[in-house]
N, C-alpha and C positions, 0 to 999 in steps of 0.2 A: 463473475457472480453469474454473465447471461447463458458462458460455457457450462457453466454447472446445472443452469437449469434449463438447457438445451440438453443436458448429455439425461436428466433425471424425467423430462417430457418423453424422450426417445425410448427411456428402459421402461417405462412402466408402458409405452403404447404397446412396446412388441412385447411385456408381460401380457397384456389385455390381448395378445390372437387365441381365440380359440386354437386347442388344442386340433380339431382337423383339419386345420388353415395348416397346416404344416408338411401340405403335400410339395410336389417337386418344385410346382410354380413359385409360393412363397421362396423355398428356398435359394433358386434360379435368381427369382426377383431379388432379394435382400442382396446376392451379392452382388450382383452387377448395379444395382444401385448403389451400395455401397463403395466401388470402384468407382463410378459416376461421379459422385458428391464426395470422395476424397482428390481424385483427380483438378476437382473445381476450387474444392471448398479445405481441401487439409482433413485433419481428424475428424474435430467435428464434421462437416464435409460428408465423410464416410458413414458416420453415427445415423445420422438423420436421411440419410441417401437408402442405408439399410433396412432402410426403418419404411420409408413411403416404395421403396423396390419392392419389399415383404407384403405389403397391403397391395400395391400394384399384381404381382403374382400373380398372390391368390383367386385377384377378381379378374384376372387379365386370362386365367389357361381357356384355351379352345375345348380342348377334352376334358371332360371330368377326369378326375384321379382311377375310376371304377371302368370309364371308356377305355384307358388308352394300354391296357397291356390285349387287349381283346378287339382295336384298330391295328395295333402291330401285327398280331398275327392275320387280319384280314387281309393287311398287303403284304406281307409274306404271302399268304395262300393263293395272290394272284398273281405270281413272280414278276411282278414291276421290274423292268429293266433301273438298274442305279443310273444315275447321272457321274459320270468321274468330276469331279468339281478343285478345282485347284486354288480357290478361299476357304476359306477356316466356313466350316456349318456350323453357325451359332446362330441365335433370335440375331436379329436384323440384319444378316447378309443379304444381298437381292444377287437373287439366280437370273443366268438370263433369259431373256423373253422367245428364244430360237436354243432349239438343240434340246432342250427337257420337255418331259411329255409330263402335262399335266395333268391328276383325274381329277374328276368328282369323288368330295364324299357322302359314303351312303345317308338318306335321312336317318336311319333306326339311331344314327352318333348325334344326333343333333346338334352339328353346328350349323351355325349360323351363314346367311349365301354368301356367296363371294371370299370362301376361304376354300383351296383342295392341296393336293397331296400329293406327292412326290417322294421318288427316293434319291437322295444323293450320298456316294462315297459308304455304300448300302447300308444308310440312315434314314428311312423316314423319316419327312418332315412336314408341318401344314407350310401354305404359303400364303398371303394377300394377294392382290387383286393384283398388284404392283409387283407383283415373286418374292416378297419380301418374307423371307421365314419368320411364324411366328410363332413357332412349336416347334424345340425337338421332339422323337421320340425313341431315346434313348434306352 
């Protein structure tokens, strides 16, 4: 009974998300949330984790959907040297403090202070103050 209740609640929540929220942050958040939830609590955890991750990904995107292509072009025009990284270039990965050059994001992109960008394995990424990747601009 409880599993059916949670499944119905999560399904209703997912259907209630506005169509505009189907940006990359939502999809990435849903996928990562489902993976973490399934690992922690099985199938029901995957469903709940996916819904929570989708909501978090929608609100937590650093760059707006409209700014992403423009920012990628901005980074390409700067010919920023790409850092060769052996690890996985994904949200949550932490880059080293030395050997990587981090750049300020121009104010026109309305990114909160504390976030910077760099290029890793030819992919522009945004990082927080601890050099953790918070957004991959693929």
